[in-house]
N, C-alpha and C positions, 0 to 999 in steps of 0.2 A: 325511617330506614325500611320498615316493612313494606310501606307504600311504594317506595322506590324500587324494590326488588319484586314487585307484582303480587304481594300476598293479598288475597281477596277478602279473608275474614281476619282482619288484623287483631280485633278484640280477642277472638278465640285463640290466636297464636300467642298473644301476650299472657293470656290466662295459663296456657300450657307451659310456657316458660317459667312463670312464676311458681306453678305447681311443682315442677321438677326441680327448681332450685329449693323449694321448701322441703321437698322430699329427701333431697341430698343432704340438708341440714338435719332433718329428724332422724334418717336412717344411718347416716355416716357412710361408710364404704360398703359397696355391694360387689360380689364376685362378677367377673366379666364372663367367665365361661359357663353360663347357664342357658337353658333352652330358650328363653325368650329373646335372647340377644344372638341367636344362631345366624339370622339374616344379615344383621349389621356386621358381624365377624366374617361371614362369607364374602361380603362386598368389599371390606377393608383389605382382606388377604388377597382377593382376586385382583383388586385395582393395583395393589403393591406388586404382585407378581407380573401382571401383564404389562405393567409400565417398563419392566426391565426385558421381558420377553419380546417386546416389540423390536428389539435389536438396536436401540438407541446407542447404547455403549459400544457395541461392536463397530458401528459406523464412526463414532467419534474417536475410539481408540485407534482404528486402522484407516483413518481418513486419507492421509497422504499416500499410504500404500494402495488404497482403492483407485485413487486417481492415477498413480504411476502404472498400475496394472491395466488401467483403460487407455494408456498411451500417452499420459501427460508426463513431462519431464519433472524432475524434482523441484527445479526453480518454478515452473509454472503451476505446480500443484499447490504450493503454499498460498498464493492468493485465493485460490478457490476454497481452501480451509478457512481462511479469514472471512470469506464471504458466507460460509455456512455458520460460523460462529456468530457473526453479526445478525444473521437471519434468526437464530435461536434466541438471541437477546430481544430483537424487535417483537417477535411474535409472543414471547412470554409476556412482554409488557402489555401488548394488545389484549391477550386473554385475561390477565388480571383486571384490566379496566372494564371489561364487559361480562365477566363471569356471573355476576349477580343479576344482571338484566337478562342475558340470554338463557342462563341455566346450565348446570352441570352436564345434564344429560345430552343436550344438543351439541355442546362443544365435544364430548366424548365420542358421539356417533359421527359427527362431521370429521373429527381427526382420525378416527378408525377407517373410515372410508378413503380419505385422503392418504394416509400413510400406506394402506394396502396397495392403492393404485401405483404410488410412486415406487414402492419396492418391487412391484411387478415389472414396472419399466426398467429399473436397475438390472433385474434379472434378465430381461430381454436383450439389454445392451451387452452383457457379458456373454449370453448364450449365442448371439448372433455374430459377435465380434465387430459389430459396426455401429454407426451413429453414437460414437464416443462423446461428440460434442453435446449430446443430450444429458449426459452423466451429471454434470454439475447442477442443471436445472432440476433434474429429478431428485438429487440429494437435497438441494435447497428446499424443494417442495416437501420432501419427507420431514426435514427438520422444522419447516414452518407448521406443518399440520400437527407434528407431535408437540412442539412448544405451545401451540395454540389450544391444545386439548389436554392429553395426558401429562404433559410436563408441567402445566399449572394447576390442572384440576385435581391431581392426586392429593395435594397437601391440603385441599379444602374438603375433598370428599371424605378422606379417612377420618376427618373430625365430625363432619355433618352427619353421618349415618348413625352416630351413637347419641343417645340421650345424655343430658348433662351428668347424670349420676355416675355414668362409667366412661365419659368421654376422654378423660385423660388416659385411662387404661387402653381404650380401643385405639386411639390415635397412636400410642406407643406400639400397639401390635401391628398396626398397618405400616408404620415407618420401619419397624423391625424387619417385616417381610420384605419391603423394598429394599433395604441395605443387604439383607442375607442373600437375595437374588442377585443383587449387584455383585456381591463377592463371589457367588458360585459361577456366574457367567464369565466374570474376569478371570477366574482360575481355571476354566476348562481348557482342554487342549485346543490348538488351532483347529477350525473346522475342516481343513484339508487332511487332518491326520486320519489314518496313516498315510504318509505321502509315497510310501514304498511298500508293496506286498508281494508275496510269491505269485508269479504269473506265467514265467517262462517254463519250459520242461526242466531246465536245470534247477530252478528254484523250487518247482513243485516236487521233483524227485519221486514221482509215482505215488505221492501220498506219504512217503516215509520221511518224517521229520522235515517238511518243507520250511524254507526260510528265505527271507530277503530283508536282511537288517544288519547294520554295522556290529561287528563283535570287536568293538573299538574302532579298528580300520581307520576312517577318516572322513570328515566333511570339511571342504576348504573352498574359498573364492580365489580363483586364479586370475589376477589382473591382467596377465599376458593374453589369455583367451577370453576374458570378460565373461567367465562361466562359473557357475557353482559346480563343484565336482565331489562325487560321492563314491567311496569304496565300501564294499559290504560283503557279507557272507552269503553266498548263494546256495541254499540248502545246508543243512546243519552238518558241521564237521567236514565241510568240502570247499566249494569254489571261492576264489578271490575274484570279485566282479566289480564292474565300474559302470557308473551312470553319470550324466551331466544334466544341468537345468539352467534355464535363462533366468528363472525367477526364484529358485530355491524351493518351490512347491511342486511343480510339475517336472518329473524326471524322465529322461529318455535313455534307453539302453542301446548303445551303439553295436553294431555287428563288427567285432574286432578280428584282427588277423592271427591272434594267438591261437585260437581254436575256432575256425570259421563257423558261423552260425550261432555263436554265443558272445557274450560280453566279458569272457574271462580275460584276466590279465596274467594269469600263469596257468601253465598246463598242470592237470592233476598228476600226482605221483602215486603210483599203484602201491598199496600197502601202507600208505600213510594218510593221515587226516590233518587238516589245517586246524589250528586253534586261534587263540587271540593274536592280533597283529596291530601294528601302528603304521599309518602312512602319514608322512609329515611334509608339508610344503615348506621348502627352505628358500625364502626370498633372497636371502643374501649369500646363496652358494656361489663360490668363486667359479666353479666349473658348471656351465649349464647343463651338462649331462647328468649332474647330481642335484638338481632342483627338488627332486622327490627322493625321500628316503624311506625304506621299508625295514621294519623289524617284525619278524614272524617266527612262529613256533609250529613245528610239525611233530605229531605223535604217532607212533606206529599204532596201526589198527585197521579194521575192515570197514568202518563206516556203519556197522549194525549196531543194535541196541538190545541188550546190554553190551557194552564195548568188548571186543575181543582183541588182545594185543597180538601183532605179529612177533615172531621170535627170530632171532634172539635180540632183545634191547639190552643195553642202550645202543643207539646208533647216531652217527653225526647228524641225521635229519631230526633227531630229538633235541638237538641243541637250537640256539637261536640263530636265525639267518638274517644277515644284513645286505641290503641291495640298495642300488640307486637307479634313477631314471630321469630322463629329460621331460618326459610328458605324463608320468604316472601310469603308463600303459606297457611300454617296452622296458623290461628290467634287466639289469646287469646279472651275471652269475653271482650265486650267493657267496658271501664271506661269513665264516663262522663267528659268532659272539662269544657266548659262554653259557655255563650252566644256568638254568632258570626253571621256574614252575610254569605250568600252563596259565593262560590268560594274563601274561605279564605284558608290559607295554614300555613306551619311552616318550620323552618329550625333550624340547630344546629349552634350556634355562638361560635366557639372554643376561640375566643379572650376574650369573657366574661363568657365562661364555662356555657352558658345558652341555653335552648331550648326556641326559640323565635316564638311566634304565630302570623302570619300576618293575622289580622282580618279586614274583610270589614265592614265598617260603612258609613254613609252618613252625609254630612254637607250641610246646605242649600246654602251657598255660593259656594261651590266646588263640589257638588254631591257626587259621590263615593270617598271616602278617605281610608286610611289605618291606623289603630291603632295597637298597639302591646301589648302582654302580654310575659313576660319572667319568667322562672322558671328553677332552676338547675336540677330538677328531673322531667322526662317526665311523669310518671304515677301519680304523685301527683300535677300536675300543675293545678288543677281545679280552675277556677276563677269566680268571679262576675264582674258585670259591673264596679264597682269601681276600679278594678285591671287593667283595660284597658286603655291605654294612647293613645292620638292622635300621629301620627307618620309622614305620608307623604300625600300629595295631589298635583294636578296640579295647576299651577299658570298661570300668564299672559304670560309667556315664552313659554308655550305649546300652539302652534298654531292649529286652526281648520284645518280639511281636506278641501282644497279649493272647492272640488265638493260636500261635504256633509254639511259643514257649522256649525256643532254642536260644542259646547264648549267641549274640551277634559276633561275626567275624568280618575283618577287613578284606573283602574280596577283590577290589580293584581300586586303582588309583589313576586317574587321568589328569593331566595338568596343562595349563596354557597361560601365557603372560597377557595380562589385561591392564592397560595403562601402567601404573607404577608398581604393580605387585603380580604375584602368581595366584591363579585361582585353580582349585582342584575339586573335581567331583569324585567323591569317595563311593564306591559300591559297597554298601553295608548288607551283608549276607545275614538274613533272618531265619534260614533253614526252610524246609527240612532237607536232609541229604538226598542225593540223587536217587538212591535205591527206594527210598520211602516216597519221595515226591513224585517220580515219574511212574515207578512200577506199581505202587500200592495206592497212590492218591490220583495220579493222572493229571498232574499239573507240574510245571517247572519250579526250580528253587525260587525263593523270593529274595530279590535284591532291590533296595532302595537307594536313591542317590542323595547324598548329603554334600554340603559345601565346606571347604576350608580355605584359608588365606594364608599367604606367606610373602614376606619381603625378599627372601633369598631362594626360595624353592626347596629348602631343607627343613627349616623349623616352621611348623604350621600351627595356626590357631583355629579352633573350632567353636565359635561363639554360640552355635545353635546345633543341637543334636536331633532335630527333628527333619524329615525328608524334605529336600528341596524339590525333588521329583519322586514321587512314590509310584510303584507299579500298582496296577489294579489287583484287588483280591477276588474279583467278581468273575465267576465262570463265564466263558463265552466272549469276554472283552478282548480286543486285539492286543492291549499292552498288559496283559496279566503275567505276573511272575518275574521272569529274568531280565531285568532292565539293566542296560548298559549305556554309558556315555559313548559318543563318538569322539574320536581324537580331533582335536581343534576346539572341542566343547561347544562353542557358539560363534555365530556370525554377527557382525555389527552392520546392521542394515537400516538406513534411514534415521529419523530423529526419534522414532517410537522405541527407544532403548528399553524395552520392558524388562529385560534380564537385569540390567543395571538397577532398576528401581527395586527389583526383588532382592537383589544382593545387598542393596544398601540396607534394607531392613534386617537381613540375616547378619550382617557385618556389625550392625550397630554403628555408632559414631566413631568407634575407636579405629576403624579401618580407612577413614576418608579416601574415597577414590579420587581421581583427577579427571573427572569427565563432566560434571554438571554442577552448577550452583542453582539449587532448586528450593523453592518454598511452596507450602500448601497455599491454596486460595484463601485470601482473607488474612494472611499473616503480614505483619509488617516486615519490610525488608531490612537488609543490612544498612546500618546508618553511616558507618564510617569504616574505611579500610586504610591502614597506614603501613608503611615499611619503616621499621625502626633499625638504625644501624647498631645492632646489638650482637654479641657473639651468637653465631647461628649458621644456617647453611641455606644456599640458594643465592643466585645472582641476577642482575638485571639483564644479562644476555639471554635469559629465557630458560636456563636449566631449572627444572622445576623444583620448588622447595618441596620437602616431604611434607605430607598431609596427614600425619597421624594425630590423634586427639591429644589433648592437654592433660595427661595424668601426671603422676609424679615421678616418672622414669626419665633419666637423662636421654637427651637427644631429641625430645619432642619439640616441634616448632609451631604448633597450632595450639593456641590457648583459647579454647572454646567457652562461652558463657555457660553457667553463671560464674564459673571459676575465674578470678582475676589474678594477673600476675602482680606481685608486690613490687613496689618501686625499687629500682636499683638491682634486680635480679635477672639474670638471663641464663640460658642453656646452650650448650654446643650441639653440633649435629650429632646424629646417631653414632654411638660408640664413644662420644667425648665425655667429658665431666663437667659438672656445673661449676661456675665460677662467678664471682661478683662482677657487676658491670652497671653502667648507668645508660639510660635512654638518651639518644642523641636528640637535641633540640631541633635538628633539621630533618624532621620526619616528613615525608611526603604524603599529604593527605588526599584521598580521593573524594570526589563530591558525594553528596547524599544519593542513594539509589531508592527510588520509590517502589512500593510493592507491586505496581502493575509493571514495573520494568523486569522483574525477575520472577514473577509469581509462578510461572508454569515451566520455565525451561532454564536458559542460561542468559547471562548478561555480561558484557565486557566492562571492566572497571576503567572508567576515564579518569586520568590523573589531574588533579587540579592545577599543577604547575607544568603541564605539558606532557606529551606522550614519550618523549625521547629520554629514556633512562640509562643511556650508555655511560653517563657520568658515574654511575654507581658499579660498573663493571669491575670485578676484581675485589670488591668490597664485601664483607659479610652483611647479609641483610636478615631481618626477622620480620615475618608477617604477623599482624595482630588483628583480628576480626572482632569488632564489637556489634553485638546483635540486640535488637529489641523485639521481642515476640516473634522470632523467626528461627529457622533452622538452616544452618550452613551445611549443605549435603557435601560439597566438595569444591576444590578450586585448583587451577593450575596456572603456571606462568608460561607465557608463550613467547617464542622468538619473533613472530611476525603477527601482522593484523588479522590474518585469516582465523587466528585462534587455535591453530594447530597445537595439540598437547605434546606432541613427540613421544606419546606413550604408546604401548603395544595394543594391537587391535585383535587379539585372539585369532580366530581363523579368517579374519579379513572381511571384506565386503565392498560393494561398488564405491568408487571414489578414492579409495586408498591406493598409494603407490608402492606399498610393500608391508613389512610386518609392523610399521608404526604409522601414527597419524601425522602426516606431513602437510596435510591440505586443509585441515579444519573440517573434514567430511563428517 
């Protein structure tokens, strides 16, 4: 073997190996972090870091988006992604077969030069906006050079650089560095962030509290205009402004006729300041002049800091204002809502068919809390204090920021429907108060966003109390401090549904979404899926069966492994009671699904006895999934072959026809 790999002094190398093995036996374990191993440690850590810093995961994660940005359609970008994946596999195999003959160093140098040249070409394509046809070849070249060098060499090098005595420890260090960098790079903000910042005279405000960011406001995809639309606060405590985008990253501020020379959607009201507001795109509005809904709050004040109130409050302007619009720019005269605190908001709850107003109040024990008011008609929902009900607040499980030490409070609640449930981003206030934060410390209040889940929009579950999106605590960063969600919460764009994957981990299996059936690479897939005619919910016409996990509560319809349902038992749908029953002998069995079929994304279940299930219409059915070494992320039952889930799509995205998925997009 030593001769095959080109070792000149084979006898000396054999002696060194034997001596190192003998030393390992005699000395036992030796510390890794000592002076004589500083060079191998440096090499292992560097190789692990630069493997990820090369940009390989950024390209693989955003591959289809890169092609779409370069002008390829969604349909045509998929084959390009397959070509790149195939290239990765092919050149990895080639590298493994020649690495011992050519040598690690030559492979790394060749790969470094090749990947740098290819990435420079990719940058030139996007900078010039031309030669898009070269993009696929440049990315194929990048993947080939990477797989041929760093992709294969890393796992050999981080072992080879250490002597046998500490090889296992050194290899662990190199591998750990690689995966830590992978996690850090995957978790950073999109490289385009911030996509909006103060630039216009209105937003810059002469240097006094400049701002260009949603204060809830809203971000939506309007299928009618095929544009992403953003409403935001232009300078703090002041303007309602509008911008649009064709890709969701590059935003344009139109010159509107509300106040020529600006992108304002409402004229300023002397003596009053804007506060939190919500703008909601209502796809199902019966009146096209009411497609957009506005819920806003104005407080008396001068716009200076510290705030000075105009006298004499209260005034109708300090109540909530409801408006409607056909285009999100030209708004109706305001209709009064009801009493509310600042930074309140609203959302539409499709499961209860109600407009729900998230109203800020205070409670002595919990500080800021959320109450709610719901009404089926937006413009006639005016309320009094007696119509508002306590809803949510922080409790003892919400821990203080270790550096600030203030008791957390529930600062904001923004909600949207996604598939078969409601998702909320909760603004968790960690302190300090305004007068301390701004006047004495020079930074804004600290708000982090956490996630909650609900089936009806009223009762919420919080399986994880750590931030989903945390504001930066570091001075000078663009996202320091006062973090807010935009109404609509998130857009569903393309197949890289990264938000869904993160939410899946936060929700744990108990919340099963109806979006994807997904398995980790290497897992065996689902072996059998059957529909049993047992007491349950869901039918063959495509009304999605509920997808909660199988615990011991009535109404669950998914029995996940390793728990098995005992013979002769069944459960009713949500809200029903358990009763004995027997499984039907006429179960419809699906064929086996192999791991390669569902490993990365989603797969349609093909029924062994044909695809027409109309014979089961009107009959109660029950789904049972049996897994071997796999994880069922989610499932849904569709009415048509496109796989459309008929579930809600949050703030929307290209390809959808309304507030639900009717196309399988």
